[in-house]
DORO-947053 format. One record per residue: residue in one letter; x, y, z of N, C-alpha, C in turn. Coordinates in steps of 0.1 Angstrom, whole numbers, padded with zeros to 4 digits, always signed. Example, Ala and Ser with C-alpha at 12.3 -4.5 7.8 and 13.67 -1.06 7.14 Angstrom:
BEGIN
A+0132-0057+0078+0123-0045+0078+0132-0033+0078/S+0128-0022+0071+0137-0011+0071+0129+0000+0079/
! end
This chain:
BEGIN
M-1417+0550+0158-1399+0548+0153-1397+0554+0167/H-1402+0561+0174-1403+0569+0192-1395+0557+0199/R-1406+0544+0194-1401+0538+0204-1387+0530+0198/E-1385+0528+0185-1371+0525+0177-1359+0533+0182/L-1363+0547+0182-1351+0554+0188-1348+0550+0205/Q-1359+0550+0209-1359+0546+0225-1349+0533+0221/R-1352+0521+0215-1346+0509+0215-1334+0508+0210/R-1326+0522+0204-1315+0524+0196-1307+0526+0209/A-1311+0534+0218-1303+0536+0230-1293+0531+0234/P-1282+0534+0237-1274+0522+0247-1282+0523+0262/P-1286+0511+0263-1292+0505+0275-1281+0511+0286/D-1267+0509+0283-1262+0513+0295-1252+0524+0296/A-1253+0528+0286-1244+0538+0283-1240+0548+0293/G-1246+0553+0302-1239+0561+0316-1228+0548+0322/G-1235+0538+0324-1226+0527+0331-1213+0524+0323/R-1215+0521+0309-1202+0519+0305-1193+0533+0303/V-1199+0545+0303-1189+0556+0304-1181+0561+0314/Q-1190+0559+0327-1183+0554+0341-1171+0544+0339/Q-1173+0533+0335-1161+0524+0337-1149+0530+0326/A-1153+0538+0316-1141+0542+0307-1142+0558+0318/A-1146+0562+0324-1141+0570+0332-1129+0568+0344/E-1135+0553+0350-1126+0546+0362-1112+0545+0355/L-1115+0538+0345-1106+0535+0337-1089+0544+0330/L-1095+0552+0328-1088+0565+0321-1082+0574+0337/S-1090+0572+0348-1082+0582+0361-1077+0568+0371/D-1070+0559+0368-1063+0558+0372-1049+0559+0377/D-1043+0556+0382-1029+0562+0387-1021+0562+0373/P-1016+0572+0375-1014+0578+0361-0995+0571+0358/D-0991+0564+0374-0976+0558+0375-0979+0545+0374/A-0991+0536+0367-0995+0524+0366-0988+0525+0354/P-0984+0506+0352-0976+0501+0344-0986+0500+0330/R-0975+0508+0321-0979+0509+0306-0988+0501+0293/E-0991+0485+0307-0999+0475+0300-1011+0474+0295/H-1016+0491+0305-1027+0493+0307-1031+0502+0295/E-1022+0509+0286-1029+0519+0284-1032+0520+0268/G-1030+0509+0264-1041+0504+0252-1056+0505+0257/D-1059+0498+0269-1073+0496+0271-1076+0509+0278/R-1069+0521+0279-1075+0530+0282-1073+0538+0272/E-1068+0537+0259-1073+0544+0250-1086+0538+0241/V-1088+0524+0244-1102+0516+0234-1113+0524+0245/A-1112+0523+0253-1122+0527+0268-1128+0544+0266/L-1113+0550+0261-1117+0564+0261-1128+0566+0245/E-1118+0558+0231-1132+0559+0220-1141+0557+0226/R-1141+0542+0232-1158+0540+0231-1164+0548+0238/A-1159+0553+0252-1172+0565+0259-1174+0578+0248/D-1165+0582+0242-1167+0589+0228-1178+0587+0219/R-1177+0578+0215-1191+0571+0205-1201+0570+0214/L-1203+0565+0226-1213+0561+0233-1217+0577+0236/M-1210+0588+0242-1216+0599+0243-1226+0608+0226/V-1218+0604+0217-1217+0609+0210-1231+0604+0200/E-1233+0587+0201-1245+0584+0198-1260+0587+0208/E-1252+0590+0221-1266+0590+0231-1272+0603+0229/R-1262+0614+0226-1265+0625+0222-1275+0628+0206/E-1266+0624+0200-1277+0623+0184-1289+0616+0185/L-1291+0607+0194-1304+0594+0193-1314+0607+0201/G-1311+0616+0212-1317+0630+0220-1322+0637+0210/E-1310+0639+0196-1315+0650+0193-1325+0646+0180/A-1324+0635+0178-1336+0627+0171-1348+0626+0180/L-1350+0622+0185-1363+0621+0197-1367+0639+0200/L-1359+0647+0201-1365+0660+0199-1370+0665+0187/R-1364+0662+0177-1370+0666+0160-1382+0652+0162/L-1384+0642+0164-1398+0635+0162-1404+0642+0168/R-1407+0650+0187-1413+0658+0190-1419+0669+0179/A-1405+0677+0177-1412+0686+0171-1416+0686+0156/G-1422+0672+0153-1424+0666+0140-1419+0677+0128/S-1402+0678+0127-1395+0679+0117-1384+0663+0115/Y-1387+0655+0123-1381+0645+0121-1385+0636+0110/G-1372+0628+0103-1370+0625+0086-1372+0633+0077/E-1375+0647+0083-1368+0654+0065-1351+0658+0068/C-1344+0658+0057-1336+0664+0054-1330+0675+0054/V-1324+0677+0061-1318+0695+0069-1313+0699+0059/D-1307+0695+0051-1299+0700+0037-1307+0708+0028/C-1320+0700+0022-1328+0698+0011-1340+0696+0014/G-1348+0696+0027-1360+0695+0031-1370+0679+0025/A-1361+0672+0016-1366+0663+0013-1371+0650+0022/G-1382+0644+0024-1381+0631+0030-1371+0623+0030/I-1363+0619+0042-1358+0605+0045-1362+0591+0044/P-1360+0586+0034-1363+0572+0036-1366+0567+0045/F-1375+0557+0050-1378+0547+0058-1369+0538+0065/D-1364+0530+0050-1349+0523+0055-1338+0528+0061/R-1338+0539+0058-1324+0550+0059-1327+0552+0076/L-1339+0559+0077-1338+0557+0091-1339+0545+0103/K-1345+0538+0097-1344+0527+0102-1328+0518+0108/A-1321+0523+0096-1305+0519+0093-1298+0529+0107/Q-1303+0542+0102-1298+0554+0111-1304+0560+0114/P-1309+0560+0126-1323+0565+0134-1320+0585+0135/A-1309+0588+0137-1306+0600+0140-1300+0606+0129/A-1305+0597+0113-1300+0608+0104-1307+0616+0102/L-1296+0625+0097-1300+0644+0094-1304+0645+0080/R-1295+0638+0071-1302+0639+0055-1302+0625+0048/C-1310+0629+0038-1311+0619+0029-1292+0613+0021/V-1295+0602+0016-1285+0598+0010-1275+0605+0004/A-1281+0616-0008-1277+0621-0019-1274+0636-0012/C-1276+0639+0003-1271+0652+0003-1259+0651+0017/Q-1263+0636+0025-1250+0627+0029-1241+0626+0024/Q-1241+0621+0005-1227+0621+0002-1221+0634-0003/R-1230+0644-0005-1222+0661-0012-1220+0663+0002/S-1224+0658+0016-1221+0663+0029-1200+0660+0030/E-1205+0647+0029-1187+0642+0025-1179+0641+0020/A-1187+0647+0010-1178+0646+0001-1168+0661-0002/V-1177+0673+0008-1166+0687+0007-1153+0685+0017/
! end
């Protein structure tokens, strides 16, 4: 599972975040035609940073021996769920309850 988590980490997250930062730091007086590109770049950079942080936290849980345990009920998270969502913190039932709140 450790290899799977590392494989899932964006290979060039830093480079993509840098590209987004460059797009966002362009001249504020530049034509508005690039405004959509800037918004997309910012959203993408945000998603990449969140994903990178979540995968890093999952690796820490793996090393600590708590990876695959639901943070709410303590039950084991099914392997298929972890395979699909390696950074999952909750089993499906607890995740659904969490999202319903």
